[in-house]
C-alpha atoms as an extended CHARMM CRD file, in Angstrom:
* protein
*
       210  EXT
         1         1  MET       CA            -13.6610000000      282.7030000000      232.4370000000  PROA      1               0.0000000000
         2         2  LYS       CA            -13.2820000000      281.4680000000      235.4730000000  PROA      2               0.0000000000
         3         3  ASP       CA             -9.8360000000      280.7610000000      234.7090000000  PROA      3               0.0000000000
         4         4  ASP       CA             -9.0840000000      284.0750000000      232.8860000000  PROA      4               0.0000000000
         5         5  ARG       CA            -10.5350000000      285.5830000000      235.9130000000  PROA      5               0.0000000000
         6         6  SER       CA             -8.8880000000      283.9260000000      238.2940000000  PROA      6               0.0000000000
         7         7  MET       CA             -5.2390000000      284.6500000000      236.1150000000  PROA      7               0.0000000000
         8         8  ASN       CA             -6.1940000000      288.0640000000      236.7030000000  PROA      8               0.0000000000
         9         9  HSD       CA             -6.2980000000      288.4440000000      240.1530000000  PROA      9               0.0000000000
        10        10  ALA       CA             -3.6170000000      286.4670000000      241.2180000000  PROA      10              0.0000000000
        11        11  THR       CA             -1.9670000000      288.9900000000      238.5400000000  PROA      11              0.0000000000
        12        12  LEU       CA             -3.0930000000      291.8760000000      240.1720000000  PROA      12              0.0000000000
        13        13  GLN       CA             -2.2790000000      290.4570000000      243.5800000000  PROA      13              0.0000000000
        14        14  SER       CA              1.2670000000      290.0820000000      242.6700000000  PROA      14              0.0000000000
        15        15  ALA       CA              1.9350000000      293.5780000000      242.1380000000  PROA      15              0.0000000000
        16        16  SER       CA              2.1780000000      293.9010000000      245.7510000000  PROA      16              0.0000000000
        17        17  ARG       CA              4.8960000000      291.3200000000      246.1380000000  PROA      17              0.0000000000
        18        18  LYS       CA              8.8560000000      291.0660000000      245.5380000000  PROA      18              0.0000000000
        19        19  THR       CA              8.4240000000      288.5900000000      242.7270000000  PROA      19              0.0000000000
        20        20  SER       CA              6.7940000000      291.6390000000      240.8600000000  PROA      20              0.0000000000
        21        21  LEU       CA              8.6800000000      294.1230000000      239.0440000000  PROA      21              0.0000000000
        22        22  GLU       CA              6.1990000000      296.9750000000      240.0580000000  PROA      22              0.0000000000
        23        23  GLY       CA              6.4080000000      295.8640000000      243.6390000000  PROA      23              0.0000000000
        24        24  LEU       CA             10.0480000000      295.2580000000      243.5760000000  PROA      24              0.0000000000
        25        25  ARG       CA             10.7070000000      298.6540000000      241.9810000000  PROA      25              0.0000000000
        26        26  ARG       CA              8.3840000000      300.2240000000      245.2950000000  PROA      26              0.0000000000
        27        27  ARG       CA             10.6940000000      298.7020000000      247.8320000000  PROA      27              0.0000000000
        28        28  ILE       CA             13.4230000000      300.5120000000      245.2370000000  PROA      28              0.0000000000
        29        29  ASP       CA             12.3620000000      303.5610000000      245.3510000000  PROA      29              0.0000000000
        30        30  ASN       CA             10.8870000000      303.4100000000      249.1780000000  PROA      30              0.0000000000
        31        31  ARG       CA             13.0470000000      306.7200000000      250.2880000000  PROA      31              0.0000000000
        32        32  LEU       CA             12.0270000000      307.2490000000      253.3770000000  PROA      32              0.0000000000
        33        33  ILE       CA             12.6910000000      310.9300000000      255.0520000000  PROA      33              0.0000000000
        34        34  ARG       CA             14.1970000000      310.9690000000      258.5820000000  PROA      34              0.0000000000
        35        35  PRO       CA             12.2660000000      312.3630000000      261.1240000000  PROA      35              0.0000000000
        36        36  HSD       CA             13.2860000000      315.1540000000      262.8270000000  PROA      36              0.0000000000
        37        37  ILE       CA             15.8910000000      314.1890000000      266.5360000000  PROA      37              0.0000000000
        38        38  LEU       CA             13.3970000000      315.5310000000      269.2490000000  PROA      38              0.0000000000
        39        39  THR       CA             14.5150000000      316.7980000000      272.7210000000  PROA      39              0.0000000000
        40        40  GLN       CA             11.9120000000      315.7110000000      275.5580000000  PROA      40              0.0000000000
        41        41  ASN       CA             11.0320000000      318.7010000000      276.1040000000  PROA      41              0.0000000000
        42        42  GLU       CA             10.2360000000      318.9260000000      272.5240000000  PROA      42              0.0000000000
        43        43  PHE       CA              8.3290000000      315.8080000000      272.6620000000  PROA      43              0.0000000000
        44        44  ASP       CA              6.4570000000      316.5960000000      276.1550000000  PROA      44              0.0000000000
        45        45  ASN       CA              5.3800000000      320.1150000000      274.6320000000  PROA      45              0.0000000000
        46        46  LEU       CA              3.4260000000      318.0910000000      271.6480000000  PROA      46              0.0000000000
        47        47  SER       CA             -0.0410000000      317.2470000000      271.6340000000  PROA      47              0.0000000000
        48        48  ALA       CA             -1.0530000000      313.4730000000      271.9550000000  PROA      48              0.0000000000
        49        49  VAL       CA             -2.0830000000      313.3320000000      268.6870000000  PROA      49              0.0000000000
        50        50  ASP       CA              1.2920000000      314.5740000000      267.7810000000  PROA      50              0.0000000000
        51        51  GLN       CA              3.2220000000      312.7860000000      269.8180000000  PROA      51              0.0000000000
        52        52  ALA       CA              1.6290000000      309.9250000000      268.6060000000  PROA      52              0.0000000000
        53        53  LEU       CA              2.4870000000      310.9770000000      264.8760000000  PROA      53              0.0000000000
        54        54  CYS       CA              5.9280000000      311.7200000000      266.3090000000  PROA      54              0.0000000000
        55        55  ASP       CA              6.0210000000      307.7640000000      267.3930000000  PROA      55              0.0000000000
        56        56  ASP       CA              4.7280000000      306.3030000000      264.1220000000  PROA      56              0.0000000000
        57        57  GLN       CA              7.1530000000      308.1040000000      261.4260000000  PROA      57              0.0000000000
        58        58  ARG       CA             10.2330000000      307.2330000000      263.8380000000  PROA      58              0.0000000000
        59        59  LEU       CA              9.0950000000      303.1020000000      264.0610000000  PROA      59              0.0000000000
        60        60  GLN       CA              8.3920000000      303.3730000000      259.9920000000  PROA      60              0.0000000000
        61        61  TRP       CA             11.9520000000      304.5110000000      260.1440000000  PROA      61              0.0000000000
        62        62  PHE       CA             13.3410000000      301.9380000000      261.6190000000  PROA      62              0.0000000000
        63        63  SER       CA             11.5160000000      298.9810000000      260.2240000000  PROA      63              0.0000000000
        64        64  ASN       CA             11.6200000000      300.5710000000      256.7730000000  PROA      64              0.0000000000
        65        65  GLY       CA             14.4740000000      303.8240000000      256.4040000000  PROA      65              0.0000000000
        66        66  LEU       CA             17.1190000000      302.0480000000      257.8140000000  PROA      66              0.0000000000
        67        67  MET       CA             19.8460000000      299.5430000000      256.4410000000  PROA      67              0.0000000000
        68        68  VAL       CA             22.8600000000      299.1260000000      257.6620000000  PROA      68              0.0000000000
        69        69  LYS       CA             26.1230000000      298.1940000000      255.3100000000  PROA      69              0.0000000000
        70        70  THR       CA             27.7300000000      295.7670000000      257.2840000000  PROA      70              0.0000000000
        71        71  PRO       CA             31.1640000000      294.3870000000      255.7300000000  PROA      71              0.0000000000
        72        72  ALA       CA             28.8200000000      291.5230000000      254.2330000000  PROA      72              0.0000000000
        73        73  LEU       CA             26.5730000000      293.8820000000      252.6770000000  PROA      73              0.0000000000
        74        74  ARG       CA             29.1350000000      295.4820000000      250.8220000000  PROA      74              0.0000000000
        75        75  ARG       CA             30.9040000000      292.5170000000      249.8140000000  PROA      75              0.0000000000
        76        76  LEU       CA             27.4940000000      291.6960000000      248.6530000000  PROA      76              0.0000000000
        77        77  THR       CA             27.0660000000      295.3250000000      246.2210000000  PROA      77              0.0000000000
        78        78  THR       CA             30.4750000000      295.2280000000      245.3660000000  PROA      78              0.0000000000
        79        79  THR       CA             30.4680000000      292.1080000000      243.2510000000  PROA      79              0.0000000000
        80        80  GLY       CA             27.3550000000      291.9250000000      241.8650000000  PROA      80              0.0000000000
        81        81  LEU       CA             27.8770000000      295.1610000000      240.1790000000  PROA      81              0.0000000000
        82        82  SER       CA             31.2870000000      294.5440000000      239.1990000000  PROA      82              0.0000000000
        83        83  LEU       CA             30.0930000000      291.4890000000      237.7010000000  PROA      83              0.0000000000
        84        84  LEU       CA             27.8820000000      293.6600000000      235.3820000000  PROA      84              0.0000000000
        85        85  ARG       CA             30.3010000000      296.0790000000      234.5050000000  PROA      85              0.0000000000
        86        86  MET       CA             33.3230000000      293.1600000000      233.4530000000  PROA      86              0.0000000000
        87        87  HSD       CA             30.0570000000      290.7820000000      231.9330000000  PROA      87              0.0000000000
        88        88  ASP       CA             30.1370000000      290.6180000000      227.8760000000  PROA      88              0.0000000000
        89        89  PRO       CA             27.3020000000      288.2000000000      226.7570000000  PROA      89              0.0000000000
        90        90  ASN       CA             28.8900000000      287.7440000000      223.8800000000  PROA      90              0.0000000000
        91        91  THR       CA             31.6920000000      285.5140000000      225.8240000000  PROA      91              0.0000000000
        92        92  VAL       CA             30.7600000000      281.2150000000      226.9990000000  PROA      92              0.0000000000
        93        93  GLY       CA             30.0840000000      281.1870000000      230.4060000000  PROA      93              0.0000000000
        94        94  GLU       CA             28.4720000000      283.0970000000      233.2930000000  PROA      94              0.0000000000
        95        95  ARG       CA             29.2870000000      283.9030000000      236.6730000000  PROA      95              0.0000000000
        96        96  GLY       CA             27.3600000000      284.6150000000      239.6870000000  PROA      96              0.0000000000
        97        97  ILE       CA             26.4880000000      285.0370000000      243.5310000000  PROA      97              0.0000000000
        98        98  VAL       CA             25.3790000000      282.3150000000      245.9780000000  PROA      98              0.0000000000
        99        99  LEU       CA             24.1140000000      284.0700000000      248.9150000000  PROA      99              0.0000000000
       100       100  THR       CA             23.0680000000      281.1560000000      251.5420000000  PROA      100             0.0000000000
       101       101  GLY       CA             22.5640000000      281.4550000000      255.3120000000  PROA      101             0.0000000000
       102       102  PRO       CA             19.1180000000      280.2610000000      257.7450000000  PROA      102             0.0000000000
       103       103  PRO       CA             16.4530000000      282.6780000000      257.4700000000  PROA      103             0.0000000000
       104       104  HSD       CA             15.4490000000      285.9560000000      258.0560000000  PROA      104             0.0000000000
       105       105  ILE       CA             19.3050000000      286.8840000000      258.5600000000  PROA      105             0.0000000000
       106       106  GLY       CA             18.9720000000      289.7870000000      255.8090000000  PROA      106             0.0000000000
       107       107  LYS       CA             19.3900000000      288.0050000000      252.3240000000  PROA      107             0.0000000000
       108       108  THR       CA             16.6000000000      289.4110000000      250.3890000000  PROA      108             0.0000000000
       109       109  THR       CA             16.7630000000      292.6710000000      251.8430000000  PROA      109             0.0000000000
       110       110  ALA       CA             21.0700000000      292.4490000000      250.1000000000  PROA      110             0.0000000000
       111       111  LEU       CA             19.0900000000      291.4610000000      247.2690000000  PROA      111             0.0000000000
       112       112  ILE       CA             16.7400000000      294.6570000000      247.1140000000  PROA      112             0.0000000000
       113       113  ARG       CA             19.8930000000      296.4430000000      248.1250000000  PROA      113             0.0000000000
       114       114  LEU       CA             21.9960000000      294.9450000000      245.4310000000  PROA      114             0.0000000000
       115       115  ALA       CA             18.7220000000      295.5230000000      242.7450000000  PROA      115             0.0000000000
       116       116  ALA       CA             18.3280000000      299.0030000000      243.4780000000  PROA      116             0.0000000000
       117       117  ASP       CA             22.5750000000      299.6680000000      243.3890000000  PROA      117             0.0000000000
       118       118  VAL       CA             22.3050000000      297.8660000000      240.0000000000  PROA      118             0.0000000000
       119       119  GLU       CA             18.8160000000      300.3910000000      238.1830000000  PROA      119             0.0000000000
       120       120  THR       CA             21.2080000000      303.4020000000      239.7530000000  PROA      120             0.0000000000
       121       121  TRP       CA             24.0200000000      302.1390000000      238.3180000000  PROA      121             0.0000000000
       122       122  ILE       CA             21.6130000000      301.9040000000      234.6960000000  PROA      122             0.0000000000
       123       123  GLY       CA             20.4570000000      304.8060000000      235.7980000000  PROA      123             0.0000000000
       124       124  LYS       CA             23.4310000000      307.0560000000      234.7660000000  PROA      124             0.0000000000
       125       125  ARG       CA             23.7510000000      305.4300000000      231.8660000000  PROA      125             0.0000000000
       126       126  GLN       CA             20.7120000000      305.9570000000      230.3730000000  PROA      126             0.0000000000
       127       127  PRO       CA             18.3680000000      307.7180000000      232.2400000000  PROA      127             0.0000000000
       128       128  ASP       CA             14.8740000000      307.0200000000      230.0250000000  PROA      128             0.0000000000
       129       129  PHE       CA             15.4640000000      303.3450000000      231.0910000000  PROA      129             0.0000000000
       130       130  ARG       CA             12.2430000000      303.1710000000      232.9330000000  PROA      130             0.0000000000
       131       131  GLU       CA             10.6330000000      304.8210000000      230.0230000000  PROA      131             0.0000000000
       132       132  CYS       CA             11.9220000000      302.2940000000      227.0990000000  PROA      132             0.0000000000
       133       133  GLY       CA             10.4740000000      299.3050000000      228.9960000000  PROA      133             0.0000000000
       134       134  HSD       CA             13.8170000000      298.0200000000      230.0500000000  PROA      134             0.0000000000
       135       135  ALA       CA             13.7280000000      296.1070000000      233.7880000000  PROA      135             0.0000000000
       136       136  PRO       CA             17.7970000000      296.0760000000      234.5010000000  PROA      136             0.0000000000
       137       137  VAL       CA             17.1320000000      293.5360000000      237.4550000000  PROA      137             0.0000000000
       138       138  ALA       CA             14.6910000000      290.4170000000      237.5760000000  PROA      138             0.0000000000
       139       139  TYR       CA             13.8600000000      288.1180000000      240.6370000000  PROA      139             0.0000000000
       140       140  ILE       CA             11.8630000000      285.4010000000      240.8790000000  PROA      140             0.0000000000
       141       141  GLU       CA             11.2130000000      282.9640000000      244.0810000000  PROA      141             0.0000000000
       142       142  MET       CA             11.1730000000      278.4010000000      242.9670000000  PROA      142             0.0000000000
       143       143  GLU       CA             10.4540000000      275.6650000000      244.7470000000  PROA      143             0.0000000000
       144       144  PRO       CA             13.5600000000      273.2440000000      244.3650000000  PROA      144             0.0000000000
       145       145  LYS       CA             11.6690000000      270.9220000000      242.4200000000  PROA      145             0.0000000000
       146       146  ALA       CA             10.8530000000      273.8510000000      240.0650000000  PROA      146             0.0000000000
       147       147  THR       CA             10.6270000000      272.8000000000      236.5550000000  PROA      147             0.0000000000
       148       148  PRO       CA             11.0730000000      274.5530000000      233.4850000000  PROA      148             0.0000000000
       149       149  LYS       CA              7.5300000000      276.1610000000      232.9080000000  PROA      149             0.0000000000
       150       150  SER       CA              7.4020000000      276.7070000000      236.4580000000  PROA      150             0.0000000000
       151       151  ILE       CA             10.5570000000      279.1070000000      236.0620000000  PROA      151             0.0000000000
       152       152  ALA       CA              8.8790000000      280.7870000000      233.2260000000  PROA      152             0.0000000000
       153       153  SER       CA              5.7440000000      281.0650000000      234.6920000000  PROA      153             0.0000000000
       154       154  SER       CA              7.5830000000      282.9730000000      237.5620000000  PROA      154             0.0000000000
       155       155  ILE       CA              9.2240000000      285.2810000000      235.1350000000  PROA      155             0.0000000000
       156       156  LEU       CA              5.9150000000      286.2640000000      233.4430000000  PROA      156             0.0000000000
       157       157  HSD       CA              4.4950000000      286.6770000000      236.7880000000  PROA      157             0.0000000000
       158       158  PHE       CA              7.3280000000      288.8130000000      237.8750000000  PROA      158             0.0000000000
       159       159  TYR       CA              6.6600000000      291.5260000000      234.4240000000  PROA      159             0.0000000000
       160       160  GLY       CA              2.7430000000      290.5040000000      234.9100000000  PROA      160             0.0000000000
       161       161  ILE       CA              2.5970000000      289.3770000000      231.7230000000  PROA      161             0.0000000000
       162       162  PRO       CA             -1.0830000000      287.0550000000      232.5820000000  PROA      162             0.0000000000
       163       163  HSD       CA             -1.2210000000      283.5650000000      231.3640000000  PROA      163             0.0000000000
       164       164  ASN       CA             -2.8190000000      280.2800000000      232.0200000000  PROA      164             0.0000000000
       165       165  PHE       CA             -0.5940000000      277.7550000000      233.8110000000  PROA      165             0.0000000000
       166       166  LYS       CA             -2.4560000000      275.0100000000      233.6890000000  PROA      166             0.0000000000
       167       167  SER       CA             -3.9950000000      274.9860000000      229.7220000000  PROA      167             0.0000000000
       168       168  ALA       CA             -0.1380000000      276.1180000000      227.8480000000  PROA      168             0.0000000000
       169       169  THR       CA              1.8780000000      274.1790000000      227.4620000000  PROA      169             0.0000000000
       170       170  GLN       CA              6.2580000000      273.9690000000      228.5210000000  PROA      170             0.0000000000
       171       171  HSD       CA              6.9390000000      275.2930000000      224.9760000000  PROA      171             0.0000000000
       172       172  GLN       CA              4.5910000000      278.4190000000      224.9660000000  PROA      172             0.0000000000
       173       173  LEU       CA              5.0620000000      279.3050000000      228.2060000000  PROA      173             0.0000000000
       174       174  THR       CA              9.4050000000      279.9670000000      227.7040000000  PROA      174             0.0000000000
       175       175  ASP       CA              8.4480000000      281.3690000000      223.9560000000  PROA      175             0.0000000000
       176       176  GLN       CA              6.4930000000      284.0440000000      225.7360000000  PROA      176             0.0000000000
       177       177  ALA       CA              8.8860000000      284.4860000000      229.0120000000  PROA      177             0.0000000000
       178       178  LEU       CA             11.8570000000      284.1290000000      226.5660000000  PROA      178             0.0000000000
       179       179  ASP       CA             10.2500000000      287.0750000000      224.7070000000  PROA      179             0.0000000000
       180       180  ALA       CA             10.0520000000      288.4520000000      227.8220000000  PROA      180             0.0000000000
       181       181  LEU       CA             13.0350000000      288.3710000000      228.5750000000  PROA      181             0.0000000000
       182       182  ARG       CA             14.5620000000      290.3400000000      225.2700000000  PROA      182             0.0000000000
       183       183  ARG       CA             11.9900000000      293.5690000000      225.5140000000  PROA      183             0.0000000000
       184       184  ARG       CA             12.7800000000      294.1640000000      228.9450000000  PROA      184             0.0000000000
       185       185  ALA       CA             16.3240000000      293.7100000000      228.6250000000  PROA      185             0.0000000000
       186       186  PRO       CA             17.3820000000      292.7470000000      232.6200000000  PROA      186             0.0000000000
       187       187  LYS       CA             21.6210000000      292.9690000000      233.4910000000  PROA      187             0.0000000000
       188       188  PHE       CA             21.1540000000      290.6330000000      236.5890000000  PROA      188             0.0000000000
       189       189  SER       CA             18.7930000000      287.9260000000      237.2720000000  PROA      189             0.0000000000
       190       190  SER       CA             18.4240000000      287.0870000000      240.9760000000  PROA      190             0.0000000000
       191       191  SER       CA             16.5610000000      283.4240000000      241.9600000000  PROA      191             0.0000000000
       192       192  MET       CA             15.6180000000      282.8800000000      245.6720000000  PROA      192             0.0000000000
       193       193  ASN       CA             14.9660000000      279.4040000000      246.9330000000  PROA      193             0.0000000000
       194       194  SER       CA             11.8720000000      279.7760000000      249.6620000000  PROA      194             0.0000000000
       195       195  ARG       CA             12.8220000000      276.4390000000      250.7180000000  PROA      195             0.0000000000
       196       196  CYS       CA             16.8010000000      275.7220000000      251.0440000000  PROA      196             0.0000000000
       197       197  SER       CA             17.2830000000      279.0570000000      251.9520000000  PROA      197             0.0000000000
       198       198  ASN       CA             19.6840000000      279.8640000000      249.3150000000  PROA      198             0.0000000000
       199       199  SER       CA             20.0040000000      282.8810000000      246.4770000000  PROA      199             0.0000000000
       200       200  THR       CA             21.7200000000      283.2260000000      243.4330000000  PROA      200             0.0000000000
       201       201  VAL       CA             22.1800000000      286.4220000000      241.2150000000  PROA      201             0.0000000000
       202       202  ARG       CA             24.1210000000      286.2450000000      237.9490000000  PROA      202             0.0000000000
       203       203  PRO       CA             24.6440000000      288.9280000000      235.1280000000  PROA      203             0.0000000000
       204       204  ALA       CA             21.8310000000      288.1310000000      232.3700000000  PROA      204             0.0000000000
       205       205  THR       CA             22.7410000000      286.4740000000      229.3650000000  PROA      205             0.0000000000
       206       206  THR       CA             20.9820000000      287.0430000000      225.9250000000  PROA      206             0.0000000000
       207       207  PRO       CA             17.8630000000      284.3320000000      226.1250000000  PROA      207             0.0000000000
       208       208  SER       CA             18.3830000000      281.5720000000      224.1090000000  PROA      208             0.0000000000
       209       209  THR       CA             15.4230000000      278.4820000000      223.0710000000  PROA      209             0.0000000000
       210       210  HSD       CA             19.1110000000      276.2790000000      223.3500000000  PROA      210             0.0000000000
């Protein structure tokens, strides 16, 4: 009983992170309205409370609402969407994108932007895809020594599916993860190596137990 409570708490806690479907979409859907630009006189005429509110809105805009479309970011999104358009799940072989670099240079930010572009692209072709339970993008983080069992657990965490890592076998967790992928029908899967500063984006293939 204790394990189940801990498991449910961990599931609820992960809902605010980008490694959960809810957390990823919260970031994708975060569209801040650009604050009105005030002249110095207009700002000076505001009350102290309104001045503080204005400052807070500007700080929030510049910290969360602004993404500079650098050549590297444009190349990533263009290549990622091209892979999505040309990918044939019935063919053998797959192609992916590998992002490398030191921490804090924008790899995760770029992946979130690509995820948003993929959802927009899918939404133009299937407007009700969210209502149908589809999730075009799956995002997980894994350690360099990740095992099939831990990867399956990360996928289940992403979709918010309760599971017990300790008591379940690798076969049970991978079966659950594959079933989740079949039902969600992702178009892209993204994995972040949390220690090697690498990330991989690839078109999602039809899940298989082989």
